[in-house]
C-alpha positions in Angstrom: 0.0 0.0 0.0 1.3 3.4 -1.0 1.9 6.0 1.8 -0.2 9.2 1.6 1.4 12.1 -0.2 2.9 15.0 1.7 2.5 18.5 0.2 2.1 22.2 1.0 -0.5 24.4 -0.7 -0.4 28.1 -0.7 -3.2 29.8 -2.7 -4.3 33.4 -3.2 -7.4 34.7 -5.0 -7.6 38.5 -5.2 -10.7 40.5 -5.9 -12.9 37.9 -7.6 -16.2 39.4 -8.6 -18.8 37.8 -6.3 -21.5 38.2 -9.0 -19.5 35.7 -11.1 -20.0 33.2 -8.3 -23.8 33.6 -8.0 -24.4 30.1 -9.5 -22.3 28.5 -6.8 -23.7 30.8 -4.1 -27.3 29.9 -5.1 -26.6 26.2 -5.3 -24.8 26.0 -1.9 -26.2 28.9 0.2 -29.5 29.7 -1.5 -28.5 33.4 -2.1 -27.1 35.5 -4.9 -25.4 38.9 -4.5 -25.6 42.2 -6.3 -22.0 43.3 -5.9 -18.8 42.5 -4.0 -15.2 41.4 -4.3 -13.8 38.2 -2.7 -10.2 37.6 -1.8 -9.1 34.3 -0.3 -5.8 33.3 1.3 -5.1 29.7 2.3 -2.1 27.7 3.4 -2.5 24.0 4.0 0.1 21.4 4.8 -0.5 17.7 4.5 2.1 15.5 6.2 2.0 11.9 7.2 -1.8 11.7 6.8 -2.5 14.9 8.8 -3.7 18.2 7.5 -3.0 21.6 9.1 -3.8 25.1 7.8 -6.3 27.9 7.4 -8.6 29.6 4.9 -9.0 33.4 5.2 -11.9 34.9 3.1 -12.3 38.6 2.9 -15.3 40.3 1.2 -15.3 44.0 0.2 -18.2 46.1 -1.2 -20.7 43.4 -0.4 -24.2 44.2 -1.6 -26.6 41.3 -1.2 -30.0 42.9 -1.9 -30.7 45.0 -5.0 -34.3 46.2 -5.4 -34.3 45.9 -9.2 -32.5 42.5 -9.3 -34.6 40.9 -6.6 -38.0 42.3 -7.5 -39.3 38.9 -8.6 -38.3 37.1 -5.4 -40.7 36.1 -2.7 -41.3 38.4 0.3 -39.6 35.9 2.6 -36.5 35.7 0.4 -36.3 39.5 0.2 -36.5 39.7 4.0 -33.8 37.1 4.3 -31.6 39.1 1.9 -32.1 42.3 3.9 -31.2 40.5 7.1 -28.0 39.1 5.6 -27.1 42.6 4.3 -27.7 44.0 7.8 -25.5 41.3 9.4 -22.7 42.0 6.8 -22.8 45.7 7.8 -22.6 44.8 11.5 -19.6 42.5 11.0 -17.8 44.8 8.5 -14.6 46.2 10.0 -14.8 49.9 10.2 -11.2 50.6 9.2 -10.8 48.1 6.3 -14.5 48.1 5.2 -14.3 44.3 4.8 -16.2 41.3 6.2 -13.6 38.8 7.0 -12.7 35.7 9.1 -10.2 32.9 9.3 -11.0 29.2 9.5 -8.4 26.7 10.9 -8.3 23.3 9.4 -6.6 20.4 11.2 -6.7 16.7 11.8 -6.3 13.5 9.8 -6.8 13.7 6.0 -9.7 11.2 6.3 -11.5 13.4 8.8 -10.2 17.0 8.9 -11.8 19.4 11.5 -12.8 22.9 10.7 -12.9 25.5 13.5 -16.5 26.8 13.0 -16.6 28.6 16.4 -13.2 30.1 15.8 -14.5 31.4 12.4 -17.5 33.0 14.1 -15.4 34.6 16.8 -12.9 35.9 14.2 -15.9 37.3 12.2 -17.1 39.1 15.3 -13.6 40.2 16.2 -13.0 41.6 12.7 -16.2 43.7 12.9 -15.6 45.1 16.4 -12.0 44.7 17.5 -9.1 43.8 15.2 -9.2 43.6 11.5 -8.4 40.4 9.7 -5.9 41.6 7.1 -5.3 40.4 3.6 -2.3 38.2 3.0 -0.8 35.0 4.2 -0.2 34.5 7.9 3.6 34.4 7.5 3.6 37.5 5.4 1.8 39.7 7.9 -0.1 39.5 11.1 -3.5 37.8 10.8 -5.0 40.5 12.9 -4.1 44.1 13.7 -5.8 47.2 14.9 -5.2 49.0 11.7 -4.4 47.9 8.2 -1.0 48.7 6.9 -1.4 50.5 3.5 
């Protein structure tokens, strides 16, 4: 039997137009967006059957509800979209104007664990305390009080 492969992955996606992902968003989350840019940074290491890493999504200029685009949707769906827009505004960092979080991934390759609660806490922290900054963790701090531009 062959031993599992060891590898390191470091990927960056900068400023993808969220409207281009509406098919995916509709299929997996039941929503589509009117505007926004997505950046994602991830580093994952797989060694001896174990995975360790993170995924850091950042969303800028997020607009979920658009009166013209969403006029044919049900009342309930429009209310849901307004609520999601409100939550995005609440959790948007005031200095970076981004909704962001970081999700840790670790465990065996057959059953990796994702830190959902950590992601929620980072989302809240990004909105109210320390910004989750663009970039890889080893390139800059994952959080800081002000962005370095």
